[in-house]
C-alpha positions as CSV (number, residue, x, y, z in Angstrom):
1,X,-29.4,-15.1,-20.7
2,X,-29.8,-14.4,-24.5
3,X,-30.2,-17.1,-27.1
4,X,-26.6,-17.0,-28.3
5,X,-25.3,-17.6,-24.8
6,X,-27.7,-20.4,-24.2
7,X,-26.6,-22.0,-27.5
8,X,-22.9,-21.8,-26.5
9,X,-23.6,-23.1,-23.0
10,X,-25.4,-26.1,-24.5
11,X,-22.1,-27.2,-26.1
12,X,-20.5,-27.7,-22.7
13,X,-21.0,-31.5,-22.4
14,X,-24.3,-32.9,-21.1
15,X,-24.5,-30.6,-18.1
16,X,-24.4,-27.5,-20.3
17,X,-27.0,-28.9,-22.5
18,X,-29.3,-29.6,-19.5
19,X,-28.7,-26.1,-18.2
20,X,-29.6,-24.6,-21.6
21,X,-32.7,-26.7,-21.9
22,X,-34.0,-25.7,-18.4
23,X,-33.2,-22.0,-18.9
24,X,-34.7,-22.1,-22.4
25,X,-38.0,-23.6,-21.1
26,X,-38.8,-20.4,-19.2
27,X,-37.9,-18.0,-22.0
28,X,-38.0,-19.7,-25.4
29,X,-35.4,-18.5,-27.9
30,X,-35.4,-19.8,-31.4
31,X,-31.5,-19.9,-31.7
32,X,-31.1,-21.7,-28.4
33,X,-33.9,-24.2,-29.3
34,X,-32.2,-24.9,-32.6
35,X,-28.9,-25.7,-31.0
36,X,-30.4,-27.7,-28.2
37,X,-32.1,-29.9,-30.8
38,X,-28.9,-30.2,-32.9
39,X,-26.8,-31.2,-29.8
40,X,-29.3,-33.7,-28.7
41,X,-28.9,-35.4,-32.1
42,X,-25.1,-35.2,-31.9
43,X,-25.0,-36.6,-28.4
44,X,-27.4,-39.5,-29.4
45,X,-25.3,-40.1,-32.5
46,X,-22.2,-40.4,-30.4
47,X,-23.9,-42.8,-28.1
48,X,-24.9,-45.0,-31.0
49,X,-21.4,-44.9,-32.4
50,X,-19.9,-46.0,-29.1
51,X,-21.8,-49.4,-29.4
52,X,-20.3,-50.2,-32.9
53,X,-17.9,-53.1,-32.4
54,X,-15.8,-52.4,-35.5
55,X,-12.8,-50.3,-34.6
56,X,-12.6,-48.6,-38.0
57,X,-16.3,-47.7,-38.2
58,X,-16.3,-46.6,-34.6
59,X,-13.3,-44.3,-35.2
60,X,-14.9,-42.8,-38.3
61,X,-18.1,-42.3,-36.3
62,X,-16.3,-40.6,-33.4
63,X,-14.5,-38.4,-36.0
64,X,-17.8,-37.4,-37.6
65,X,-19.2,-36.6,-34.1
66,X,-16.3,-34.3,-33.4
67,X,-16.7,-32.6,-36.7
68,X,-20.4,-32.2,-36.2
69,X,-19.8,-30.7,-32.7
70,X,-17.2,-28.3,-33.9
71,X,-19.4,-27.1,-36.8
72,X,-22.3,-26.7,-34.4
73,X,-20.1,-24.8,-31.9
74,X,-18.9,-22.4,-34.6
75,X,-22.4,-21.7,-35.7
76,X,-23.5,-21.0,-32.1
77,X,-20.6,-18.6,-31.6
78,X,-21.5,-16.8,-34.8
79,X,-25.1,-16.6,-33.7
80,X,-26.3,-18.3,-36.9
81,X,-28.4,-21.4,-37.4
82,X,-26.1,-23.8,-39.2
83,X,-27.4,-27.4,-39.7
84,X,-25.1,-30.3,-39.1
85,X,-24.2,-31.9,-42.4
86,X,-26.3,-34.8,-43.6
87,X,-28.4,-35.3,-40.5
88,X,-29.0,-31.8,-39.1
89,X,-32.5,-31.4,-40.7
90,X,-33.5,-34.8,-39.3
91,X,-32.5,-33.6,-35.8
92,X,-34.7,-30.6,-36.2
93,X,-37.6,-32.7,-37.4
94,X,-37.2,-35.5,-34.8
95,X,-36.8,-33.2,-31.8
96,X,-39.1,-30.3,-32.8
97,X,-41.1,-30.6,-29.5
98,X,-38.0,-29.3,-27.6
């Protein structure tokens, strides 16, 4: 499986992310690793947003999560490393061991 395919598979919910992570451990690919880190950050961001009690803030957080995921998916399809706006570089720094 090439890096672009691993990056796209990682976007298929948690199960796709886990599959990409396991497959990428054996044969590291820079593009796949990039999107695995981005998606871990997006998934954790969505988890944090789900615990916000305010309806308006929670709605905005879920909308931001959806936009982040779509932008990430488009970058993976194009085979280019595209950071998620505002927080993408943080995700790369925080999860650089992956």
